[in-house]
C-alpha positions in Angstrom: -14.4 18.6 1.2 -12.7 15.2 1.7 -12.6 13.5 5.1 -9.6 11.6 6.3 -10.2 8.2 7.7 -8.3 6.8 10.6 -6.6 3.7 9.4 -4.8 3.1 12.7 -6.9 0.0 13.6 -6.0 -1.6 10.3 -2.3 -0.7 10.7 -2.3 -2.1 14.2 -3.6 -5.4 13.0 -0.8 -5.8 10.5 2.2 -4.2 12.2 4.1 -7.5 12.1 4.1 -7.6 8.3 3.5 -4.3 6.5 4.0 -5.9 3.1 0.9 -8.2 3.6 -1.1 -5.1 4.6 -0.2 -3.4 1.3 -0.9 -6.6 -0.6 -4.3 -7.0 0.9 -5.1 -3.3 0.3 -4.1 -3.6 -3.3 -6.2 -6.7 -3.7 -9.2 -5.0 -2.0 -8.7 -2.0 -4.3 -8.8 -4.1 -7.4 -11.9 -5.9 -6.2 -13.6 -2.5 -5.5 -12.7 -1.4 -9.0 -14.2 -4.5 -10.5 -17.4 -4.2 -8.4 -17.8 -0.5 -9.2 -17.3 -1.2 -12.9 -19.9 -3.9 -12.8 -22.3 -1.7 -11.1 -21.7 1.0 -13.8 -22.4 -1.6 -16.5 -25.5 -2.7 -14.7 -26.7 0.9 -14.3 -26.0 1.6 -18.0 -28.1 -1.4 -19.0 -30.9 -0.3 -16.7 -30.6 3.2 -18.1 -31.1 2.0 -21.7 -34.0 -0.3 -20.6 -35.5 2.6 -18.5 -35.7 4.8 -21.6 -37.8 2.2 -23.3 -39.9 1.7 -20.2 -40.5 5.4 -20.0 -41.7 5.4 -23.6 -43.9 2.4 -23.0 -45.4 3.9 -19.9 -46.3 7.2 -21.5 -49.6 6.1 -23.1 -50.6 4.2 -19.9 -50.1 7.0 -17.4 -51.6 10.3 -18.4 -49.4 12.4 -16.2 -46.3 11.0 -18.1 -47.9 11.6 -21.5 -48.9 15.1 -20.7 -45.3 16.1 -19.7 -43.3 13.5 -21.6 -40.6 15.9 -22.6 -40.1 17.0 -18.9 -40.1 13.4 -17.8 -37.6 12.5 -20.5 -35.3 15.4 -19.5 -35.5 14.5 -15.8 -34.7 10.9 -16.7 -31.7 11.9 -18.8 -30.5 14.3 -16.1 -30.7 11.5 -13.5 -28.7 9.2 -15.9 -26.0 11.9 -16.3 -26.0 12.4 -12.5 -25.6 8.6 -11.9 -22.8 8.5 -14.6 -21.0 11.4 -12.9 -21.2 9.7 -9.5 -20.0 6.4 -11.0 -17.1 8.2 -12.7 -16.2 9.9 -9.4 -16.3 6.5 -7.6 -14.1 4.9 -10.3 -11.6 7.7 -10.0 -11.6 7.3 -6.2 -11.0 3.6 -6.5 -8.2 4.0 -9.0 -6.7 6.7 -6.7 -6.8 4.2 -3.8 -5.1 1.6 -5.9 -2.4 4.0 -7.0 -1.8 5.1 -3.4 -1.7 1.5 -2.2 0.9 0.7 -4.9 2.9 3.7 -3.9 2.7 2.7 -0.2 3.9 -0.8 -1.1 6.8 0.6 -3.1 7.7 2.9 -0.2 7.4 0.0 2.3 9.6 -2.1 0.1 12.3 0.6 -0.1 12.1 1.0 3.7 12.5 -2.8 4.2 15.5 -2.8 1.8 17.1 0.1 3.6 16.5 -1.5 7.0 18.0 -4.8 5.6 21.1 -2.9 4.4 21.5 -1.2 7.8 21.1 -4.5 9.6 23.7 -6.1 7.2 26.2 -3.3 8.0 25.6 -3.7 11.8 26.1 -7.5 11.5 29.3 -7.0 9.5 30.5 -4.4 12.1 29.7 -6.8 14.9 31.6 -9.6 13.2 34.6 -7.3 12.5 34.6 -6.1 16.1 34.3 -9.7 17.4 37.3 -10.8 15.1 39.4 -7.9 16.4 38.5 -8.8 20.0 39.4 -12.4 19.5 42.7 -11.4 17.8 43.6 -9.2 20.8 42.6 -11.9 23.2 44.9 -14.4 21.3 47.8 -12.0 21.4 47.3 -11.4 25.1 47.2 -15.1 25.8 50.4 -15.6 23.7 52.3 -12.9 25.5 51.2 -14.2 28.9 52.1 -17.8 27.9 55.6 -16.9 26.6 56.4 -14.6 29.4 57.1 -11.8 27.0 56.1 -8.4 28.2 56.0 -5.7 25.7 56.4 -3.0 28.3 59.8 -4.1 29.6 63.0 -2.7 28.2 64.8 -5.1 25.9 68.3 -6.3 26.7 70.9 -6.3 24.1 70.9 -10.0 23.6 67.6 -11.8 24.3 67.9 -15.4 23.5 
């Protein structure tokens, strides 16, 4: 069973710039992968050393030498368990990195879409402003010349 974490406090901190949120999340995910990998390498090294230490401790401690096979099996089982936990942690970290990259791509598409919409709105405002200015110029021209478009024309207007 997986539990969902509430990321609202993190999102509230970075609502001004969602791209920086995703960048920091990707960077944090990469560092988590590096740290988890290093812990796995350290555990593997200790696991190899531990096998030798178990062999060296068998003659010293009689309870180990009496049941050496059982101790060796338990040690091997614990190493396999640690490896499985490490592999699950690595999978989780890579999943987080993948989700962060997907979130960044989605945010980038959203930003591009919003920019296109804003560009269209700006172009429409400019177009409406130009039409309004043109109408205002025609109104001023007709008022200045005394021409009225609503009056009936005479046969010879000079």
